[in-house]
C-alpha positions as CSV (number, residue, x, y, z in Angstrom):
1,M,115.3,120.5,117.0
2,T,116.4,123.0,114.4
3,I,119.3,122.9,111.9
4,S,120.2,125.9,109.7
5,P,119.6,125.3,105.9
6,V,123.3,125.6,105.2
7,D,124.1,122.9,107.9
8,F,121.4,120.6,106.6
9,A,122.7,121.0,102.9
10,S,126.1,120.0,104.2
11,L,124.7,117.0,106.0
12,L,122.8,115.9,102.9
13,C,125.8,116.4,100.5
14,S,127.9,114.3,102.8
15,R,125.2,111.5,102.9
16,L,124.9,111.5,99.1
17,C,128.7,111.4,98.5
18,H,128.9,108.5,101.0
19,D,126.2,106.5,99.3
20,L,127.5,107.2,95.8
21,L,131.2,106.6,96.5
22,S,131.0,102.8,96.4
23,P,129.2,102.3,93.0
24,V,131.1,105.2,91.3
25,G,134.4,103.8,92.8
26,A,133.6,100.4,91.5
27,L,133.1,101.9,88.0
28,N,136.5,103.6,88.1
29,N,138.1,100.3,89.3
30,G,136.4,98.3,86.7
31,L,137.6,100.6,83.9
32,E,141.2,100.4,85.2
33,L,141.0,96.6,85.2
34,L,139.4,96.5,81.7
35,N,142.3,98.5,80.3
36,D,144.9,96.1,81.7
37,E,143.0,92.8,81.1
38,T,143.6,90.8,77.9
39,D,141.8,87.5,78.9
40,P,138.4,87.4,77.1
41,D,136.6,85.8,80.1
42,M,138.1,88.3,82.5
43,R,137.1,91.2,80.2
44,A,133.6,89.9,80.1
45,R,133.5,89.8,83.9
46,C,134.8,93.3,84.1
47,L,132.0,94.5,81.7
48,E,129.4,92.7,83.8
49,L,130.7,94.5,86.9
50,L,130.7,97.8,85.2
51,N,127.1,97.3,84.0
52,E,126.1,96.4,87.6
53,S,127.9,99.5,89.0
54,A,126.4,101.8,86.5
55,R,122.8,100.4,87.2
56,T,123.4,100.8,90.9
57,S,124.6,104.4,90.5
58,A,121.7,105.3,88.2
59,N,119.1,103.7,90.7
60,K,120.6,105.7,93.6
61,L,120.6,109.0,91.7
62,K,116.9,108.4,90.6
63,F,116.0,107.7,94.2
64,F,117.9,110.7,95.7
65,R,116.5,113.0,93.0
66,L,112.9,112.1,94.1
67,A,113.7,111.8,97.9
68,F,115.9,114.8,98.5
69,G,115.5,117.0,95.4
70,A,112.9,119.4,94.1
71,A,111.3,116.7,92.1
72,G,111.2,118.9,89.0
73,G,108.7,117.8,86.4
74,F,106.1,116.8,89.0
75,G,103.2,118.9,90.2
76,E,101.9,119.0,93.7
77,R,100.9,115.3,93.5
78,V,103.2,112.5,92.3
79,D,102.4,109.3,90.6
80,V,103.0,106.6,93.1
81,R,104.6,104.4,90.4
82,E,107.5,106.8,90.4
83,A,107.9,106.2,94.1
84,R,107.6,102.4,93.9
85,Q,110.2,102.3,91.0
86,A,112.6,104.4,93.0
87,I,112.3,102.2,96.1
88,E,112.5,99.0,94.1
89,G,115.6,100.3,92.4
90,L,117.2,101.2,95.7
91,L,116.3,98.0,97.6
92,G,116.8,95.8,94.6
93,D,120.6,96.6,94.6
94,N,120.7,94.7,97.9
95,K,119.9,91.1,96.8
96,R,118.9,90.3,100.4
97,L,116.1,92.9,100.6
98,Q,112.6,92.4,99.3
99,L,109.7,94.9,99.0
100,Q,106.0,94.3,99.8
101,W,104.0,97.1,98.2
102,L,100.5,97.5,99.7
103,V,99.7,100.9,98.3
104,E,96.5,101.4,96.2
105,D,96.6,105.1,95.7
106,A,97.4,106.3,92.2
107,E,99.1,109.5,93.3
108,L,100.2,111.2,96.6
109,P,101.2,114.8,97.5
110,K,104.9,115.5,96.9
111,V,105.5,115.9,100.7
112,A,104.0,112.4,101.3
113,V,106.2,110.8,98.6
114,K,109.4,112.4,100.1
115,V,108.5,111.1,103.6
116,L,107.8,107.7,102.2
117,L,111.1,107.5,100.3
118,N,113.1,108.6,103.2
119,L,111.4,106.2,105.6
120,A,112.0,103.4,103.1
121,L,115.7,104.3,103.0
122,I,116.0,104.1,106.8
123,A,113.9,100.9,106.9
124,G,116.2,99.2,104.4
125,D,119.3,100.3,106.3
126,T,118.0,98.7,109.5
127,L,117.9,95.2,107.9
128,V,121.6,94.6,108.1
129,R,121.2,90.9,107.3
130,G,118.4,91.3,104.8
131,G,114.7,91.0,105.1
132,T,111.5,92.5,103.9
133,V,110.2,96.1,103.8
134,T,106.4,96.2,103.8
135,I,104.8,99.6,102.8
136,G,101.2,100.6,103.2
137,I,99.5,104.0,102.8
138,E,96.0,105.2,103.5
139,E,94.7,108.6,102.5
140,S,91.5,110.1,103.9
141,T,90.0,113.5,103.6
142,D,91.9,114.6,106.7
143,A,95.4,113.1,106.5
144,I,97.7,110.5,104.9
145,E,98.9,107.6,107.1
146,I,102.1,106.1,106.0
147,V,103.3,102.7,107.6
148,L,106.5,100.7,107.0
149,R,107.4,97.4,108.6
150,A,111.0,96.2,108.3
151,E,111.3,92.6,109.2
152,G,114.5,90.5,109.1
153,P,116.8,88.2,111.2
154,R,118.7,91.2,112.7
155,I,117.4,94.8,113.2
156,V,119.8,97.6,113.9
157,L,118.3,101.1,114.3
158,D,120.9,103.7,115.4
159,P,119.6,105.6,118.5
160,E,120.6,108.8,116.7
161,L,118.2,108.0,113.8
162,R,115.3,107.2,116.2
163,A,115.9,110.5,118.2
164,T,116.2,112.5,115.0
165,L,113.0,111.0,113.5
166,I,110.9,111.9,116.5
167,G,112.5,115.3,117.1
168,D,114.5,114.5,120.3
169,A,118.0,114.8,118.9
170,R,120.2,117.7,119.8
171,E,121.3,119.8,116.8
172,E,125.0,119.1,117.3
173,S,124.4,115.3,117.4
174,V,122.8,115.1,113.9
175,T,125.3,113.5,111.5
176,P,125.1,112.9,107.7
177,R,123.8,109.4,108.5
178,A,120.7,111.1,110.0
179,A,120.1,113.5,107.1
180,A,117.1,111.5,105.8
181,A,115.6,111.2,109.4
182,F,115.9,115.0,109.9
183,L,114.2,115.6,106.5
184,I,111.3,113.4,107.5
185,H,110.9,115.1,110.9
186,A,111.1,118.5,109.2
187,L,108.5,117.7,106.5
188,A,106.1,116.2,109.0
189,T,106.4,119.1,111.4
190,E,105.9,121.6,108.5
191,V,102.4,120.2,107.8
192,G,101.5,119.7,111.6
193,G,102.1,115.9,111.3
194,S,104.0,113.4,113.4
195,V,106.4,110.5,113.1
196,M,106.5,107.2,115.0
197,V,109.1,104.5,115.5
198,S,108.5,101.3,117.5
199,D,111.0,99.3,119.4
200,P,112.1,96.1,117.6
201,V,109.8,93.2,118.4
202,D,110.0,89.7,117.0
203,N,112.6,90.8,114.4
204,A,110.6,93.7,113.2
205,V,110.4,97.4,113.6
206,M,107.5,99.7,112.5
207,F,107.8,103.3,111.1
208,G,104.9,105.5,110.7
209,A,104.0,109.1,109.7
210,T,100.7,111.0,109.9
211,L,100.6,114.0,107.5
212,P,97.4,116.2,107.8
213,H,96.2,117.8,104.6
214,R,96.9,121.5,104.5
């Protein structure tokens, strides 16, 4: 499965715009309501909604910068606290999602952090009625093992995402929704690694990635 850099950039931009449209649109709507509202209680409510939308936008931008961007300011290894804060900010905006963090490493290679963040994005999206995302990582002298478990009352994993993650998707079938999945597959392939996705069992689905040290 190959996609040209230009096509992938287009897919990624479309995904970013889609995810940011809601909170940014809410900011715009809130400002319009605030301008027309004179009731003190309603103005207070408008300000509360504006603060919430601004926080959501900032959390998404911070996450996308680390998950999709060049991660400027970081070296070849990234403090895992940055990754945890980014994931907590993203999942925390959905009050029905919880994070279980089982990572003891202090820092990880940048490629592992990108794979982790994008897997967390997909895992959270599968929990359409809320649930828990559990993340564990083990680093040995040979490789890094990343495992995520998404557990909730309803699991929905688009077949397109599954196929893209494991490299079975056709180029023309990859849509903006699968941009994160394609990036995971590309990063793992680049270092000679692999990606695994289980079938949903007992209201849970497992995601995994093995990334050999180069």
